[in-house]
N, CA and C atoms as an extended XYZ file, in Angstrom:
468
Properties=species:S:1:pos:R:3:atomname:S:1:resname:S:1:resid:I:1 pbc="F F F"
N         0.656       -1.266       -0.292 N   UNK     1
C        -0.427       -0.027        0.260 CA  UNK     1
C         0.603        1.686       -0.002 C   UNK     1
N         0.396        2.404       -0.556 N   UNK     2
C         1.098        3.383       -0.348 CA  UNK     2
C         0.581        5.107        0.212 C   UNK     2
N         1.727        5.402        0.282 N   UNK     3
C         1.258        7.063        1.082 CA  UNK     3
C         1.263        6.522        2.303 C   UNK     3
N         0.482        7.667        2.911 N   UNK     4
C         0.205        7.690        4.444 CA  UNK     4
C        -0.924        7.788        4.634 C   UNK     4
N        -2.152        7.665        3.812 N   UNK     5
C        -3.188        7.758        3.957 CA  UNK     5
C        -3.563        7.074        4.851 C   UNK     5
N        -5.134        7.106        5.251 N   UNK     6
C        -5.765        6.717        6.371 CA  UNK     6
C        -6.693        5.265        5.672 C   UNK     6
N        -6.686        4.627        6.036 N   UNK     7
C        -6.853        2.796        5.958 CA  UNK     7
C        -8.132        2.566        6.376 C   UNK     7
N        -8.702        1.969        5.559 N   UNK     8
C       -10.259        1.676        5.653 CA  UNK     8
C       -10.576       -0.049        5.717 C   UNK     8
N       -11.296       -0.153        6.434 N   UNK     9
C       -11.602       -1.740        6.473 CA  UNK     9
C       -13.099       -2.109        6.259 C   UNK     9
N       -13.394       -3.372        5.498 N   UNK    10
C       -13.889       -3.834        5.348 CA  UNK    10
C       -14.569       -5.308        5.716 C   UNK    10
N       -15.462       -5.630        6.699 N   UNK    11
C       -15.619       -7.132        6.880 CA  UNK    11
C       -16.124       -7.967        6.164 C   UNK    11
N       -15.319       -9.538        5.409 N   UNK    12
C       -15.979       -9.980        4.900 CA  UNK    12
C       -16.186      -11.134        5.254 C   UNK    12
N       -15.568      -11.827        6.658 N   UNK    13
C       -15.939      -12.971        6.984 CA  UNK    13
C       -15.668      -12.881        8.113 C   UNK    13
N       -16.438      -13.691        9.577 N   UNK    14
C       -15.981      -13.972       10.497 CA  UNK    14
C       -16.164      -15.130       11.091 C   UNK    14
N       -15.746      -15.121       12.112 N   UNK    15
C       -15.635      -16.759       12.975 CA  UNK    15
C       -15.042      -16.592       14.001 C   UNK    15
N       -14.978      -17.842       15.144 N   UNK    16
C       -14.904      -17.259       16.712 CA  UNK    16
C       -13.657      -17.100       16.027 C   UNK    16
N       -12.927      -17.869       15.541 N   UNK    17
C       -11.314      -17.165       15.363 CA  UNK    17
C       -10.536      -17.065       14.080 C   UNK    17
N       -11.405      -16.699       13.401 N   UNK    18
C       -10.846      -16.151       12.151 CA  UNK    18
C       -11.684      -15.070       11.893 C   UNK    18
N       -10.632      -13.705       10.955 N   UNK    19
C       -11.729      -12.620       10.078 CA  UNK    19
C       -10.717      -12.192        9.084 C   UNK    19
N       -11.363      -12.033        8.237 N   UNK    20
C       -11.073      -11.732        6.641 CA  UNK    20
C       -11.286      -10.377        6.637 C   UNK    20
N       -10.419       -9.705        6.110 N   UNK    21
C       -10.680       -8.225        5.989 CA  UNK    21
C       -10.546       -7.257        4.460 C   UNK    21
N       -11.843       -6.282        4.198 N   UNK    22
C       -10.498       -6.090        3.110 CA  UNK    22
C       -10.373       -4.485        3.598 C   UNK    22
N        -8.907       -3.892        3.062 N   UNK    23
C        -8.175       -3.090        3.467 CA  UNK    23
C        -7.802       -1.941        2.433 C   UNK    23
N        -7.984       -0.839        2.401 N   UNK    24
C        -7.490       -0.163        1.416 CA  UNK    24
C        -6.947        1.396        1.868 C   UNK    24
N        -6.584        2.220        1.195 N   UNK    25
C        -5.836        3.414        1.723 CA  UNK    25
C        -6.370        4.000        0.283 C   UNK    25
N        -7.082        3.568       -0.482 N   UNK    26
C        -8.133        4.331       -1.433 CA  UNK    26
C        -7.457        4.327       -2.925 C   UNK    26
N        -6.373        3.687       -2.924 N   UNK    27
C        -5.582        3.467       -3.985 CA  UNK    27
C        -4.996        2.514       -4.327 C   UNK    27
N        -4.608        1.544       -3.036 N   UNK    28
C        -4.515        0.378       -3.426 CA  UNK    28
C        -5.717       -0.716       -2.297 C   UNK    28
N        -5.678       -1.833       -2.530 N   UNK    29
C        -6.388       -2.500       -1.701 CA  UNK    29
C        -6.276       -3.637       -1.710 C   UNK    29
N        -6.150       -4.616        0.019 N   UNK    30
C        -5.259       -6.115       -0.265 CA  UNK    30
C        -6.661       -6.866        1.499 C   UNK    30
N        -6.658       -8.344        0.368 N   UNK    31
C        -7.416       -9.044        1.471 CA  UNK    31
C        -6.489       -9.379        3.046 C   UNK    31
N        -6.900       -8.899        3.746 N   UNK    32
C        -6.013       -9.145        5.813 CA  UNK    32
C        -6.945      -10.622        6.475 C   UNK    32
N        -5.985      -11.469        6.478 N   UNK    33
C        -6.800      -12.568        7.112 CA  UNK    33
C        -6.014      -12.689        8.278 C   UNK    33
N        -7.416      -12.478        9.505 N   UNK    34
C        -6.959      -12.584       10.914 CA  UNK    34
C        -7.111      -13.409       12.003 C   UNK    34
N        -6.012      -14.465       12.588 N   UNK    35
C        -6.341      -16.209       13.018 CA  UNK    35
C        -5.759      -15.868       14.095 C   UNK    35
N        -6.572      -16.573       14.829 N   UNK    36
C        -6.411      -17.191       16.611 CA  UNK    36
C        -6.845      -18.380       16.595 C   UNK    36
N        -4.690      -18.975       16.457 N   UNK    37
C        -5.112      -20.358       16.146 CA  UNK    37
C        -4.340      -20.708       17.579 C   UNK    37
N        -5.137      -22.085       17.687 N   UNK    38
C        -5.106      -23.021       19.394 CA  UNK    38
C        -4.174      -23.218       19.987 C   UNK    38
N        -2.997      -22.804       18.922 N   UNK    39
C        -1.993      -23.407       19.228 CA  UNK    39
C        -0.430      -22.683       19.667 C   UNK    39
N         0.378      -23.054       20.459 N   UNK    40
C         1.274      -21.948       21.088 CA  UNK    40
C         2.267      -21.067       20.208 C   UNK    40
N         2.995      -20.500       20.277 N   UNK    41
C         3.910      -20.018       19.546 CA  UNK    41
C         4.983      -20.555       19.529 C   UNK    41
N         5.653      -20.924       18.574 N   UNK    42
C         6.611      -21.462       18.647 CA  UNK    42
C         8.400      -20.417       18.629 C   UNK    42
N         8.005      -19.481       18.503 N   UNK    43
C         9.064      -18.214       18.111 CA  UNK    43
C         8.338      -17.157       19.294 C   UNK    43
N         9.297      -16.313       19.243 N   UNK    44
C         8.717      -15.050       20.299 CA  UNK    44
C         7.991      -14.219       18.910 C   UNK    44
N         6.913      -13.709       19.749 N   UNK    45
C         6.119      -12.918       18.433 CA  UNK    45
C         6.609      -11.471       18.611 C   UNK    45
N         6.699      -11.011       17.375 N   UNK    46
C         6.769       -9.661       17.242 CA  UNK    46
C         5.828       -8.431       17.667 C   UNK    46
N         6.370       -7.488       16.914 N   UNK    47
C         5.824       -6.219       17.644 CA  UNK    47
C         5.523       -5.747       16.884 C   UNK    47
N         4.187       -3.969       16.984 N   UNK    48
C         4.439       -3.686       15.615 CA  UNK    48
C         3.429       -2.380       16.033 C   UNK    48
N         4.380       -1.070       16.458 N   UNK    49
C         3.499       -0.012       17.253 CA  UNK    49
C         2.332        0.373       15.464 C   UNK    49
N         0.843        0.775       16.078 N   UNK    50
C        -0.050        1.322       15.083 CA  UNK    50
C        -0.331        2.171       15.649 C   UNK    50
N        -0.419        4.175       15.278 N   UNK    51
C        -1.195        4.871       15.708 CA  UNK    51
C        -0.878        4.563       17.373 C   UNK    51
N         0.213        4.647       17.805 N   UNK    52
C         0.191        4.262       19.377 CA  UNK    52
C        -0.118        3.186       19.790 C   UNK    52
N        -0.651        2.312       19.636 N   UNK    53
C        -1.429        1.266       20.095 CA  UNK    53
C        -0.374       -0.117       19.982 C   UNK    53
N         0.307       -0.760       20.783 N   UNK    54
C         1.303       -2.216       19.889 CA  UNK    54
C         0.412       -2.802       19.874 C   UNK    54
N         0.491       -3.866       18.636 N   UNK    55
C         0.124       -4.843       18.798 CA  UNK    55
C         0.949       -6.045       18.737 C   UNK    55
N         0.870       -7.370       19.138 N   UNK    56
C         1.563       -8.421       18.601 CA  UNK    56
C         1.359       -9.407       18.138 C   UNK    56
N         2.582       -9.339       17.038 N   UNK    57
C         2.427      -10.303       15.907 CA  UNK    57
C         3.550      -11.264       15.590 C   UNK    57
N         2.287      -12.466       14.871 N   UNK    58
C         3.784      -13.532       14.943 CA  UNK    58
C         4.795      -12.902       14.089 C   UNK    58
N         6.043      -13.896       14.133 N   UNK    59
C         7.251      -12.927       13.096 CA  UNK    59
C         7.058      -14.431       11.946 C   UNK    59
N         7.820      -13.752       11.194 N   UNK    60
C         8.238      -14.540       10.093 CA  UNK    60
C         8.302      -16.043       10.255 C   UNK    60
N         8.901      -16.833       10.894 N   UNK    61
C         9.222      -17.832       11.221 CA  UNK    61
C         8.393      -18.292       11.052 C   UNK    61
N         6.820      -18.229       12.246 N   UNK    62
C         5.975      -18.827       12.790 CA  UNK    62
C         4.906      -18.646       11.607 C   UNK    62
N         5.316      -17.722       10.809 N   UNK    63
C         4.725      -17.724       10.112 CA  UNK    63
C         4.613      -18.903        8.631 C   UNK    63
N         6.161      -18.851        8.382 N   UNK    64
C         5.931      -20.303        7.440 CA  UNK    64
C         6.150      -21.488        7.986 C   UNK    64
N         6.446      -21.773        8.711 N   UNK    65
C         5.711      -22.676        9.796 CA  UNK    65
C         4.506      -23.338        9.507 C   UNK    65
N         3.495      -22.050       10.434 N   UNK    66
C         2.154      -22.235        9.768 CA  UNK    66
C         1.530      -21.992        8.340 C   UNK    66
N         2.150      -21.027        7.470 N   UNK    67
C         1.247      -21.985        6.057 CA  UNK    67
C         1.985      -23.235        5.532 C   UNK    67
N         3.151      -23.941        5.898 N   UNK    68
C         3.986      -24.926        5.383 CA  UNK    68
C         2.638      -25.723        5.281 C   UNK    68
N         1.965      -25.700        7.477 N   UNK    69
C         0.863      -26.534        7.684 CA  UNK    69
C        -0.302      -26.517        6.915 C   UNK    69
N        -0.800      -25.113        6.723 N   UNK    70
C        -2.035      -24.919        6.157 CA  UNK    70
C        -2.046      -25.468        4.615 C   UNK    70
N        -0.541      -25.281        3.660 N   UNK    71
C        -0.517      -25.854        2.545 CA  UNK    71
C        -1.294      -27.460        2.591 C   UNK    71
N        -0.549      -27.830        3.717 N   UNK    72
C        -1.143      -29.256        3.501 CA  UNK    72
C        -2.690      -29.386        4.000 C   UNK    72
N        -3.149      -29.125        4.678 N   UNK    73
C        -4.260      -28.575        5.119 CA  UNK    73
C        -5.624      -28.086        3.616 C   UNK    73
N        -5.018      -26.705        2.809 N   UNK    74
C        -5.728      -26.471        1.871 CA  UNK    74
C        -5.136      -26.567        0.355 C   UNK    74
N        -3.764      -26.312        0.297 N   UNK    75
C        -3.173      -25.829       -0.734 CA  UNK    75
C        -4.408      -24.777       -2.250 C   UNK    75
N        -3.654      -23.474       -1.427 N   UNK    76
C        -4.268      -22.285       -2.052 CA  UNK    76
C        -3.533      -21.545       -2.602 C   UNK    76
N        -3.212      -20.804       -3.887 N   UNK    77
C        -2.199      -19.940       -4.548 CA  UNK    77
C        -1.202      -18.983       -3.765 C   UNK    77
N        -2.650      -18.658       -3.110 N   UNK    78
C        -2.496      -18.108       -2.211 CA  UNK    78
C        -1.332      -17.951       -1.008 C   UNK    78
N        -1.133      -19.507       -0.318 N   UNK    79
C        -0.382      -20.302        0.713 CA  UNK    79
C         0.715      -20.520       -0.104 C   UNK    79
N         0.874      -20.774       -1.255 N   UNK    80
C         1.848      -20.924       -2.321 CA  UNK    80
C         2.621      -19.954       -2.300 C   UNK    80
N         1.659      -18.520       -2.349 N   UNK    81
C         2.447      -17.751       -2.932 CA  UNK    81
C         3.563      -17.009       -1.466 C   UNK    81
N         2.883      -17.156        0.045 N   UNK    82
C         3.435      -16.585        0.642 CA  UNK    82
C         4.402      -17.760        1.280 C   UNK    82
N         4.487      -18.907        0.837 N   UNK    83
C         5.769      -19.514        1.375 CA  UNK    83
C         7.072      -19.044        0.396 C   UNK    83
N         6.247      -18.998       -0.648 N   UNK    84
C         7.622      -18.330       -1.665 CA  UNK    84
C         8.510      -17.164       -1.007 C   UNK    84
N         7.573      -16.753       -0.591 N   UNK    85
C         7.831      -14.882        0.231 CA  UNK    85
C         8.420      -15.272        1.099 C   UNK    85
N         8.202      -15.732        1.962 N   UNK    86
C         8.846      -15.917        2.950 CA  UNK    86
C        10.471      -16.740        2.781 C   UNK    86
N        10.342      -17.460        1.885 N   UNK    87
C        11.659      -18.180        1.836 CA  UNK    87
C        12.126      -16.670        1.248 C   UNK    87
N        11.600      -16.720       -0.026 N   UNK    88
C        13.052      -15.355       -0.183 CA  UNK    88
C        13.259      -13.933        0.191 C   UNK    88
N        12.394      -13.784        1.010 N   UNK    89
C        12.970      -12.976        1.978 CA  UNK    89
C        14.019      -13.164        3.587 C   UNK    89
N        14.053      -14.866        3.216 N   UNK    90
C        15.491      -14.933        3.994 CA  UNK    90
C        14.583      -16.366        4.885 C   UNK    90
N        13.818      -16.712        4.979 N   UNK    91
C        12.868      -17.974        5.657 CA  UNK    91
C        13.692      -19.188        5.927 C   UNK    91
N        13.934      -19.727        6.595 N   UNK    92
C        14.585      -21.177        6.873 CA  UNK    92
C        13.967      -22.281        6.696 C   UNK    92
N        13.960      -23.213        5.567 N   UNK    93
C        13.699      -24.107        5.005 CA  UNK    93
C        13.231      -25.494        5.930 C   UNK    93
N        14.213      -25.721        6.180 N   UNK    94
C        14.553      -26.939        6.858 CA  UNK    94
C        13.349      -26.934        8.698 C   UNK    94
N        14.327      -25.506        8.952 N   UNK    95
C        12.935      -25.023       10.792 CA  UNK    95
C        12.422      -24.868       10.719 C   UNK    95
N        11.746      -24.572        9.378 N   UNK    96
C        10.483      -24.282        9.552 CA  UNK    96
C         9.614      -25.918        9.623 C   UNK    96
N        10.123      -26.885        8.860 N   UNK    97
C         9.937      -28.258        7.904 CA  UNK    97
C         9.411      -28.655        9.484 C   UNK    97
N        10.289      -28.240       10.407 N   UNK    98
C        11.091      -29.196       11.729 CA  UNK    98
C         9.942      -28.746       12.777 C   UNK    98
N         9.525      -27.021       12.690 N   UNK    99
C         8.466      -26.804       13.723 CA  UNK    99
C         6.971      -27.489       12.895 C   UNK    99
N         6.663      -27.260       11.323 N   UNK   100
C         5.786      -26.992       11.051 CA  UNK   100
C         4.652      -28.067       11.703 C   UNK   100
N         5.422      -29.341       12.383 N   UNK   101
C         4.122      -30.381       12.835 CA  UNK   101
C         3.488      -30.381       14.855 C   UNK   101
N         3.769      -28.556       15.065 N   UNK   102
C         3.640      -28.213       16.318 CA  UNK   102
C         2.581      -27.584       16.502 C   UNK   102
N         2.042      -26.639       14.354 N   UNK   103
C         0.881      -26.241       13.915 CA  UNK   103
C         0.475      -27.217       13.325 C   UNK   103
N         0.061      -28.284       13.131 N   UNK   104
C        -0.758      -29.291       12.222 CA  UNK   104
C         0.233      -30.694       12.495 C   UNK   104
N        -0.774      -31.324       13.809 N   UNK   105
C         0.169      -32.628       13.746 CA  UNK   105
C         0.704      -33.811       13.083 C   UNK   105
N        -0.525      -33.721       11.795 N   UNK   106
C        -0.537      -34.882       10.637 CA  UNK   106
C         0.360      -34.456        9.620 C   UNK   106
N         1.522      -33.090        9.743 N   UNK   107
C         2.219      -32.317        8.848 CA  UNK   107
C         3.447      -33.505        9.082 C   UNK   107
N         4.146      -33.540        7.657 N   UNK   108
C         5.060      -34.091        7.255 CA  UNK   108
C         5.700      -33.540        6.020 C   UNK   108
N         6.865      -33.732        5.902 N   UNK   109
C         7.295      -33.286        4.714 CA  UNK   109
C         6.693      -33.798        3.405 C   UNK   109
N         6.786      -35.269        3.473 N   UNK   110
C         6.703      -35.912        2.858 CA  UNK   110
C         4.861      -36.005        2.275 C   UNK   110
N         4.576      -36.021        3.439 N   UNK   111
C         3.379      -35.721        3.157 CA  UNK   111
C         2.663      -34.447        2.004 C   UNK   111
N         3.353      -33.401        2.326 N   UNK   112
C         3.315      -32.045        1.467 CA  UNK   112
C         3.116      -32.304        0.543 C   UNK   112
N         4.204      -33.285       -0.145 N   UNK   113
C         5.238      -33.127       -0.748 CA  UNK   113
C         4.106      -34.185       -1.551 C   UNK   113
N         3.579      -34.897       -1.330 N   UNK   114
C         2.458      -35.797       -1.974 CA  UNK   114
C         1.389      -35.040       -2.168 C   UNK   114
N         1.156      -34.249       -1.593 N   UNK   115
C        -0.355      -33.181       -1.598 CA  UNK   115
C         0.328      -32.016       -3.013 C   UNK   115
N         1.229      -31.619       -2.861 N   UNK   116
C         1.350      -30.941       -3.894 CA  UNK   116
C         1.848      -31.309       -5.018 C   UNK   116
N         3.120      -32.584       -5.404 N   UNK   117
C         2.034      -33.189       -6.039 CA  UNK   117
C         1.570      -32.557       -7.173 C   UNK   117
N        -0.035      -32.837       -6.897 N   UNK   118
C        -1.003      -32.895       -7.554 CA  UNK   118
C        -1.579      -31.507       -7.308 C   UNK   118
N        -1.135      -30.351       -6.758 N   UNK   119
C        -1.668      -29.056       -7.182 CA  UNK   119
C        -1.223      -28.324       -7.985 C   UNK   119
N        -1.903      -28.177       -9.457 N   UNK   120
C        -1.467      -27.399      -10.054 CA  UNK   120
C        -1.649      -25.941       -9.873 C   UNK   120
N        -1.019      -25.137       -9.556 N   UNK   121
C        -1.428      -23.457       -9.434 CA  UNK   121
C        -2.057      -22.975      -10.463 C   UNK   121
N        -1.678      -23.114      -11.619 N   UNK   122
C        -1.827      -22.751      -12.801 CA  UNK   122
C        -3.118      -22.383      -13.115 C   UNK   122
N        -4.420      -22.705      -12.686 N   UNK   123
C        -5.897      -22.375      -13.262 CA  UNK   123
C        -6.135      -21.098      -12.037 C   UNK   123
N        -5.686      -21.585      -11.208 N   UNK   124
C        -5.942      -20.102      -10.217 CA  UNK   124
C        -5.010      -19.097      -10.231 C   UNK   124
N        -4.099      -19.200      -10.896 N   UNK   125
C        -2.941      -17.954      -10.915 CA  UNK   125
C        -4.041      -17.009      -13.061 C   UNK   125
N        -4.189      -17.849      -13.705 N   UNK   126
C        -4.899      -17.793      -14.833 CA  UNK   126
C        -6.373      -16.841      -14.451 C   UNK   126
N        -6.730      -17.642      -13.540 N   UNK   127
C        -8.475      -17.057      -12.758 CA  UNK   127
C        -7.897      -15.458      -12.366 C   UNK   127
N        -6.973      -15.412      -11.581 N   UNK   128
C        -5.988      -13.731      -10.870 CA  UNK   128
C        -5.328      -12.979      -11.803 C   UNK   128
N        -5.870      -13.649      -13.464 N   UNK   129
C        -4.824      -12.577      -13.995 CA  UNK   129
C        -3.454      -12.267      -13.737 C   UNK   129
N        -2.584      -13.596      -13.141 N   UNK   130
C        -1.492      -13.383      -13.239 CA  UNK   130
C        -0.416      -13.174      -14.336 C   UNK   130
N         0.751      -12.912      -14.565 N   UNK   131
C         1.436      -12.932      -15.855 CA  UNK   131
C         2.134      -13.670      -16.296 C   UNK   131
N         2.095      -14.755      -17.170 N   UNK   132
C         2.851      -15.652      -17.630 CA  UNK   132
C         3.973      -15.717      -16.588 C   UNK   132
N         5.054      -15.293      -16.837 N   UNK   133
C         6.096      -15.130      -15.977 CA  UNK   133
C         5.661      -15.207      -14.411 C   UNK   133
N         5.001      -14.168      -14.011 N   UNK   134
C         4.865      -14.883      -12.862 CA  UNK   134
C         3.794      -16.382      -11.923 C   UNK   134
N         2.853      -16.663      -12.939 N   UNK   135
C         2.717      -18.260      -12.972 CA  UNK   135
C         4.036      -18.890      -13.454 C   UNK   135
N         4.829      -18.658      -14.080 N   UNK   136
C         6.254      -20.132      -14.210 CA  UNK   136
C         6.969      -19.608      -13.216 C   UNK   136
N         6.998      -19.046      -13.071 N   UNK   137
C         7.958      -18.623      -11.882 CA  UNK   137
C         7.432      -18.887      -10.642 C   UNK   137
N         6.204      -19.133      -10.022 N   UNK   138
C         5.264      -20.143       -8.877 CA  UNK   138
C         5.767      -20.906       -9.572 C   UNK   138
N         5.125      -21.641      -10.355 N   UNK   139
C         5.575      -23.555      -11.149 CA  UNK   139
C         6.810      -23.693      -10.687 C   UNK   139
N         7.929      -23.290      -11.133 N   UNK   140
C         9.231      -23.871      -10.805 CA  UNK   140
C         9.284      -23.272       -9.095 C   UNK   140
N         9.050      -22.646       -8.623 N   UNK   141
C         9.208      -22.445       -7.474 CA  UNK   141
C         8.409      -23.812       -6.401 C   UNK   141
N         6.772      -24.853       -7.257 N   UNK   142
C         6.589      -25.620       -6.602 CA  UNK   142
C         7.893      -27.062       -7.046 C   UNK   142
N         8.301      -26.917       -7.986 N   UNK   143
C         9.239      -27.793       -8.110 CA  UNK   143
C         9.619      -27.949       -7.095 C   UNK   143
N        10.923      -26.449       -7.246 N   UNK   144
C        11.918      -26.853       -6.164 CA  UNK   144
C        11.422      -27.364       -4.695 C   UNK   144
N         9.923      -26.547       -4.415 N   UNK   145
C         9.889      -26.991       -3.233 CA  UNK   145
C         9.569      -28.437       -3.024 C   UNK   145
N         9.333      -29.180       -4.217 N   UNK   146
C         9.179      -30.323       -4.215 CA  UNK   146
C        10.524      -31.397       -3.707 C   UNK   146
N        10.905      -30.810       -4.671 N   UNK   147
C        12.549      -31.589       -4.575 CA  UNK   147
C        12.983      -31.338       -2.862 C   UNK   147
N        12.647      -29.829       -2.243 N   UNK   148
C        12.925      -29.975       -1.087 CA  UNK   148
C        12.280      -31.003        0.170 C   UNK   148
N        11.377      -31.106       -0.303 N   UNK   149
C        10.444      -31.501        0.700 CA  UNK   149
C        11.080      -33.306        0.654 C   UNK   149
N        11.087      -33.507       -1.178 N   UNK   150
C        10.914      -35.326       -0.762 CA  UNK   150
C        12.287      -35.307       -0.538 C   UNK   150
N        13.405      -34.459       -0.415 N   UNK   151
C        14.997      -34.653        0.219 CA  UNK   151
C        14.638      -34.317        1.501 C   UNK   151
N        14.042      -33.586        2.298 N   UNK   152
C        13.879      -33.536        4.033 CA  UNK   152
C        13.135      -34.896        4.612 C   UNK   152
N        12.119      -35.532        3.870 N   UNK   153
C        11.732      -36.810        4.201 CA  UNK   153
C        12.782      -38.097        3.855 C   UNK   153
N        13.970      -37.577        3.015 N   UNK   154
C        13.945      -39.190        2.790 CA  UNK   154
C        14.985      -39.648        3.960 C   UNK   154
N        15.596      -40.984        4.180 N   UNK   155
C        16.081      -40.971        5.373 CA  UNK   155
C        17.578      -40.833        5.096 C   UNK   155
N        18.344      -40.767        6.335 N   UNK   156
C        19.852      -40.265        6.080 CA  UNK   156
C        20.900      -41.369        6.324 C   UNK   156
């Protein structure tokens, strides 16, 4: 989002532990998911100060481990794109794979690889109007991630 404009928010969906908002500054708009999970934190919280109020936030490692577990559950393009962005920003895949079972007890690298093997992000990317280059970058990332997950699952 750009500039110092005031933000407006519209509630899209709510549930006891989930909220989805459309947030806009007048020029740019994005959808924000707010989730209160039943799991304890695996890493110390970060904090942000917005308009004098301090807000506790999951740190990037926590979000990466959670997104890996979420991919196992629902395999949506936004989750794969989030994992890519978090890894591109310096996230530690090996550590996140080790911590993801704390977010979903059924998580394993091999199970995630099995789920992602059958997930093709191209139809969703087309529906969202992604460029061919952005779509191909995500497809290439998925292939790379499959290799990493398979390697992580291999016995030593």
